[in-house]
N, C-alpha and C positions, 0 to 999 in steps of 0.2 A: 765780822758779825754773823751768828747764825740767820737762816730764813725763819721769824714765828708768825705765827698763826694773825691776824690784823686786829687792831682794838677794836671791840665792839662797841657801840653807845646805845642804851636802852636795851630795853629787857624783848623786843619783839621778834619774833621767827624768824627763818631765814626769809626773805622776801618773795613775795608773789610773782607771776609771772608779769603784772605789770607795775611790780616795784620796780624802783632804781635806785642804785648805786653809786654812792658820790664817796672818794677817798680825799679826805684836807689833807692839805699839808702846810705846815707853818711851825715856827719854831717859838711862837706866841702862844702859853696855853689856854690864853684866855678865848683868844680866839679860835681856836681849835674846840674850843667848849661851847662855845657862843656859835658860830657855825653849823655845831653837831646836833645842839638842841631846836636850831633856828630850822634846820634840814629833817629833819626826825617828825618837827610838828606838823609838815609839808609832805612829809608820806615817804620819804627819802630814807634810805639806809644806811648807816656814814660809818667809813673806817678814818680812823688818823693815822698820820706821822708828824715826829717832829723836826724831820730833816730828810733831804733829797735821797741820802743812803738808807734809811730808815723805808723811804717810801717804794725806792726799789726792792727792797729787802721783801717787802711784802707782796709786790706785784710778782717777784721770784717766788714767793710763797704757794699764789693760786689766787691770791683779790683778784678780785675780779671786776672793778669797778666801770660804770657806763661812762663817767667824765671825773677827770680831776681838777680839783681846784687847788693851786698852788703858788705859794708866796715866793716873789722873785728874792728880796734879801734875807737870806737864811745863813749860817755858819756853818763851816764846812764847804761843801757841795751845793753850790745856789741854787737858784729856780730855773735860772736860765743854762746851766748843764745839766740840771737833771730832766730840764726838758728835751737836751738835743739827746739823751743818753736815752729817755723813754722813746720818743719819736725815730730813734735806732731798733729798738727792740720791739717797740710796739704801736706803731706808722699807723694804725687806724682809732688811737685811742684818745679822743678829746680832752685837751688837757685848756683851763681856761687860768690865767697867770694872774694873781692879785697881789697888788702892793702899793705902798704909800707914795712909793717914786714915779712923777709923772712924767717923767722927762722923753721928750718925741723919740730920743735913738734907743731906750730901752723897749719901749713899745713896738718898734720897726724890727729890732734887734729880735723879740720875741715871736714876732708875728712870721718874722725870716726860716725862725727856727720851728716854725709848724703848732705854733699855738691857734687854739680853737677861736678866741676871743683872749678879752684884757680887759681888767676892771681895776679902778685906782682907789682904794682906801681912803678914808670912810664911804660904803657905797649903800643906798638906799637896799630896804631888803626887796621892793618891788622890782629892781635895778638887778640885781641877782638871779629873782626868780624869771623873768625875761629873758634873759641869758644864757638861764639854764634849760629854758623850755628851747630854744631856739638850736641849741648847742647839741640838744637829746632829738629833738625832731629833724635836722639834720643828719643825725648817725641814723634814725631809724629808719629815712628812706637811703641813704647810703648801703644798710644790710640788706633792705628790699631791692635794690638795685644790685647788688653783688646776689642776692639770691635766684633773683630773673636771671641774669646773665649764667649762673650754671646749671638752672632749668636750660636754658637757650642752647647751653654746651652739648647737654643730655641731646638737646631734639637734632642735633648735627648728625649725631649717630644715627638716630632714626630717620630721618630725613634722606642719609644717605644708602640706607640698604632699602629705600622705598621702590626704587624702579625696579623693573625686570631684568637688567642686564647684573645689577649690584646683589639680586637672589640669590643669582650662581655664586657669585666672589663669598657670599654669608654662608651659604653650605659647604662651602670648600674649608671656610676658617671654623666652622662648628666641629667638623672631622679634624682639623690637627691641630685646633687650639691645646687639646688637653695633651697632647704629646709633648716631646723633646725637640722634635726634628728643626731641623734649619730652615729656614722657609726666604725664598727669593721671590721678592713683591717688584712686580714690571709694571711701567706704563708710563706716559707723557709727564712730563713738568706739570704740575699742577691739580693730579686726577686725585690725590686724596691717599698716596701708599704711606704716610706716617699715620693716619686715620686706621687705615687695615692694619697695621703693625701695632698701635697702642688697642686695636680691638682685639687682636687675637693673645696678647699678652692680659686683657682683662677678662679673658673668658678662661686664662689659663692657671695651673694650681699655684703659678708665681703671682698670681695677680693681685697680692698683697705686700710683694716685694717690689724693688727697683725697677725702674723703666728706665734706661739710661739710651739718650740719643745723643750720635758723633755724625755732623756732616762730614764726609771724605772730601767734598768738595770745596770746605771753607778755609781750610788751613792746610800751608806748604807743608812739605813732607818732613821737614824732622820735627815740627809743631805736631802733627798729627802723631807721628810714634809716639812723643811722648805722653800726647792727650791721652793715648790708647793703653801705652804701656808703664806711663808714671817713670821717674827717676829719682835717681840715689841724689842725697848732696854732694857735689864736685861733679857728675857728670858733665859738668859741660859749665861756663861762664856763664854767671849767674843763678846757676841751682845751688841756692844758700842752705837748702834744708829739703828734706824727702818729701816727695809728694806723689800719692798713689794716683794711677791710673783711672781709667773709666773701667775697664775690666775688672779690676779692685771693688770699683765702688759698687758696679752691678753684679756682686756676686751673690747667687740665690737667686738671681731676676732674669733682666732680659736686657739684651744688649741690640738695638736697632743700629744700623750701620749703615746710612742714607746716604746716596750716591756714591757705591761702594766701586762703580767703575773708573772714579776718579782716582783710586789707589793704585799707588807706587807700585813696581813688579816687587821691590825688597819689602814693602810692607804687607803686599801680599803674602810672601812665605814665611813671614811671620805669623801673620795671622791665620794660614793656614795651620801652623804649627799648633795654634792655641785651639783650634777647632779639634784635632786628627787628638790631642794629648791633655788637653784643658790645663797648661801649664805656659810659664812664660817668666822672664827675667825682665826688671825694670833697666832702664838706659843705665849703664855706669855700675849696673850690681850683677850679681854671680847666681845668686840664690833663684830657687826656681818657686813661683808662687802658684798654687793651684789654686782654680775657682771654678765654681760651678754655673754656667751663664748659659742660656741660651739666645741663640743667633738668629736675630730678622736681617734681612737686607734686602733695600732699595737700589734700582737703577732706573735709568730713562732713558739708556744705551742699552744698545743689541749686545751681550755678551758675547754670543756666540760669535759673532763677526770681530769683535775683538781677541778673541781665541785665537782666528782663522788670522789676524794679522800677528798674533804675538804680543800683545800688547797686555794681552790680561790671559795667566795662567791656568792650563786646561784643568787641571788638579783641583784648583782652588775653585773652579767656576760649577767641576762636578759633586762637589764638596758643598757647594753654597746651594748646588740647586737640586735639593733633596723634594722639595715641592715646590712649583714654580704656580705663583698667584698675578695673573694678569688682569690690570685694573684696566677696563675700558675708557676712552676718552669721554667725554662731558654730551660731543656730539652724536655718539651713541648711544646715549642715555638720557635723551629729549624728557621725558617723562620725570625727571627730575628737577627740570631748571626752576617751574612754579616754585614746587618747595622749598628750593634754596633761597629762591629770591623772598621770600616770604620771612622763613627764618634769618636770613641775615640783614633784613629792614627791622625786624624786631630789633637784633642783636645793637646793631648802629646808632639806633634810636634811642634806646636804653642808655647804649656807652658814652652817649655823647649829647644826650638831653636834648635832642630834637623832634620834634611831632612826628609820629609816625604816620604815614601818608602809602595808599593803596598804588601799584604801578599804574601807569598809564596806559589806555591800548595801544599809543602809540610807540610805548617802552615792549610794551608783550611782545607786538609785533615784531620789532626790532630783534629782538632775542629770540623769535624763534626763526629769524631767517640768518643769524650769525653763526658761525663754526666755533666757536670759543677756543680758538689754538693756544688761548695759555688756561683752558677747562675753568674747573671748580676756583682757585685761586685767583683767576683773572675776573671769573663773574662776581667772587666778594669783593673784590677791589672797588670794579666797576659801582654795585651797591653802597658801597659805602664811601664813594663819591658825591652817589645820589644823595645819601642822608647829611653829609656834613654840606655841600653846597645848597641844598633844600631845592634841586632843579635836577631835570633830566635832561638840559638840552642837551649839553656836552656828550654825555653819553649817548645819547638816542644816535647824534650826530656820528659818533665814533663807532658804533655797531653799523650804521648803513654805510659805514667807508667817508662819508663827509667830513670827519675831523682833520686825522693826519693825511689821508690821501689826499683830500682836496687842495690842502696846502702844498704838500709835494708837487702835485699836477700844478698848480698856481704857480710856486716857484719855477718850474721847469718852463711855465708858458713864457714867464717874464724873462728869462736867458733867452728862450729861441727868439722873443720879439728883439731884445739888448741887440742879438746877432743880426738878425737879419737887418736890422738899422744902421748895424756898423758893417755892411756887407762890404767887402774888399779891403776893408780897414784892418781886419785880424787877420793873422796867416789862418790856414787850415788847420793847423797842430791845436792854436789855442781854442779855436771853436770848440774843437773835440772834445780839451781840455774840460771847458766850462761844462757841457752837455753830460761827458761823460762823470763829473764831479755830483754834479746835481743829480743823476739818475744814479750813482752809487747812496749817495745819501739818505736818499727815500728808502730802498732797498736795506741799508743797515739800520734804517728807521724803523721800518717794517718788522725784521728780525726781531731786534731788540725788544718789542712789543709783543712780539707772539712766543719770546722765552723769558717774558717778566725782567729785563734788564741782566739775564744771566750771562755774564759775559764770556764765559769759556761756554758755553751751549750755543750761543750765538756765534762762535769762533766759527765751531764743528760747520754749524749750518752753510756759512758761507766760503767754506774752505781757507778758510785764513788762518796765521798762528794768531794766539791771543794778545802780544805784543804790536801787532800790526792792526786788529781790532782797535787794540786802545789807541793807536794816534790815529787811526782815521777818523774815529768818534769825534778826537779833540780836532782834527781836521774840520769837522763837518759841523762842529759846533753844537755836536748833539746832547741834550740832557735828561736826565731820567725824570719821567714826569713823577 
């Protein structure tokens, strides 16, 4: 059925900024007319549809209701199935289900599918008005909340460039954004490398084109290759249809390759070809695909050292490192901390519906003394915890070293006291094993917290293999906070 414009009742002009539009979906023409007249008398604009398919067609054609009133029992696609499909397509559209069926199972199913409310026919006019009032007020609050969160996201960029250290970074960005040069963004984990990449894209001539991010550390080598370059049908088991890669999706836009130091040498060679020739082939395919993509890369590793060790291609390094933008760690940007704290407090207070509170002097002092090894990401997670728990106690204790480190010292002291109490009963080898295990546990725990539980990074810092670290995490009974 071709999409058509909605059926409009009454001769009123288009709604004013204060008007609300209702879509009434019911197979009974008498009910549709009754509800349309009732709602129009109360200032609503009304569209009607006789079944679920017609309602979906109206929405596809551009009907933009503030709320849907929909019957359950309709021929063809019933109200529950229509509700499910509307929820998939328009997840924020409020839908109130109407029906003469008062079975609890139907009500439960409707609410589980995402109905905003449920009314049984016949209902009082006042009951309908009250329901619409609550639903629409809730929607307005959610829309205001979304607008505030968008404003705060914009504020993140403002805060990030406020400090003296980042002003130098911004000056470089302003110089390179309008060009198409490849950029290598370096810095510790959590400093805001993706924020810098997005700022370069936002200021570039490609700003209205795709920005595609791929985390090279998040996928195994074979999956990363198919993610980047796509594959043809039958390229491997499970490839039942052709899939475009991220480079195709990013065509005319920007590709951001995060954690580029984790890319395997074979993939490095294929990436080098794309950078040099702007062409590649999908897995299982022979046809060359040409793309116009600007590439930005980020790493928290020292690529020069990796080149010296033979784990990163020298030619790729020089191809990527046309411009190197180094992001200083948060400990070198102390003047930004207070701005980040205020912004994160506002963001998560709105997101989680918690009261906005100013940080206490104790929290401020603790942050002034803390080195923030996890940088801005660690600061954000700490403030999120303060907002969610509505308490600063655990965060202040952790910042002052009195949380995990105190617990580790306490456990080690218990081990020492037990060994002293059983002196002579345990072999010296067992004494050393138990003391070593507890010290090892404390060290691994600390490094995992420092790397935000990035196990690959922790394994490198600890000088052990990834597999060994996973086994030690299990042996020590460590869990991600």
